[in-house]
Every structure is written in structure tokens, then in C-alpha cells.
C-alpha positions as CSV (number, residue, x, y, z in Angstrom):
1,M,-7.8,7.0,-0.2
2,P,-11.1,8.3,1.1
3,S,-11.2,9.9,4.5
4,T,-13.0,8.4,7.4
5,S,-15.3,9.9,10.0
6,S,-12.8,9.0,12.8
7,S,-11.3,12.0,14.6
8,T,-8.1,10.1,15.5
9,A,-5.3,9.5,13.1
10,P,-4.7,5.9,11.9
11,L,-2.3,3.8,14.0
12,K,-0.4,2.6,10.9
13,Y,-0.3,2.7,7.2
14,V,0.9,-0.2,5.0
15,V,1.4,-1.1,1.3
16,G,0.6,-4.7,0.7
17,L,2.2,-6.4,-2.4
18,N,1.4,-9.5,-4.3
19,I,4.3,-10.3,-6.7
20,A,3.8,-12.5,-9.6
21,K,6.0,-13.4,-12.6
22,D,4.8,-10.7,-15.0
23,T,2.9,-8.2,-12.8
24,F,2.3,-7.3,-9.2
25,V,-0.6,-5.8,-7.3
26,A,-0.2,-3.1,-4.6
27,C,-2.9,-2.0,-2.1
28,F,-2.6,1.0,0.3
29,G,-4.2,0.3,3.7
30,R,-4.4,1.5,7.2
31,I,-5.2,0.3,10.7
32,E,-7.6,2.6,12.6
33,A,-7.4,3.3,16.3
34,S,-10.5,1.0,16.6
35,Q,-8.3,-1.8,15.1
36,Q,-10.4,-1.8,11.9
37,L,-8.6,-2.4,8.7
38,R,-9.3,-0.1,5.8
39,F,-8.0,-0.6,2.3
40,G,-8.0,1.6,-0.8
41,K,-8.2,0.6,-4.4
42,E,-5.6,-1.9,-5.8
43,A,-3.1,-0.9,-8.4
44,T,-1.3,-3.3,-10.9
45,F,2.2,-2.8,-12.2
46,D,4.5,-4.6,-14.6
47,N,7.1,-6.7,-12.8
48,T,10.0,-4.7,-14.4
49,S,12.3,-1.9,-13.3
50,A,9.8,0.6,-14.8
51,G,7.0,-1.1,-12.8
52,F,8.8,-0.8,-9.6
53,A,9.6,2.9,-10.4
54,A,5.8,3.4,-11.0
55,L,5.1,1.7,-7.7
56,L,7.3,4.2,-5.8
57,A,5.5,7.0,-7.6
58,W,2.2,5.6,-6.7
59,T,3.1,5.1,-3.0
60,T,4.4,8.6,-2.9
61,K,1.0,9.9,-4.2
62,Q,-0.9,7.7,-1.8
63,Q,1.3,8.9,1.1
64,A,0.7,12.5,0.2
65,A,-3.1,12.0,-0.1
66,A,-3.2,10.4,3.3
67,L,-1.0,13.0,4.9
68,W,1.3,10.2,5.9
69,S,4.7,11.6,7.0
70,R,6.2,8.3,8.4
71,P,8.5,6.2,6.3
72,R,6.9,3.7,3.9
73,A,6.6,0.0,5.0
74,C,5.8,-2.5,2.3
75,I,4.7,-6.1,3.2
76,M,4.7,-9.2,1.1
77,K,3.8,-12.8,1.7
78,A,6.6,-15.2,0.8
79,W,5.7,-18.3,-1.1
80,R,7.9,-21.3,-1.6
81,I,7.7,-22.7,-5.1
82,S,9.1,-26.2,-5.5
């Protein structure tokens, strides 16, 4: 994730997930002290055990690149399918 010109640390980091039947997309983001949202590049994974293992490896890499020492938080939007 590219660095910003801001001299203050982001308020919060987040991993957003969009889960589908065969794949899912993850995006690493942060909220700046100015309340601006910043997002990195999306990554797509297979919706399998191996895909979720790849997601954990990807989030660890994103976390290290951002010097993010706090626990990971992942968010998803729940959809009801009838």
C-alpha cells in the first residue's frame, strides 16, 4: 500500500471482503486522521480452504507493508439470498 504525505498514523486499518460462490475479493484500506478513506489494490482468491490460507498470507504481507501492529479486522456485508 503506498504511503501518504500525512505525518500522523492512520486511525484504523481494515480488510474488506466480498464473498461469492467460487471466489472472493479482498481490499486493504485505512481511515486517515482527516477521516479520508484510502484503499489499496484488490486481490481475488478462490473460495476454498487454500484460498482462505492465501488470504491470511496476503493480509500478513499487507499488515507488514503498512507497519500495522494491531490485530486484523475483516469486514463483510451480509446478503440474504432467498
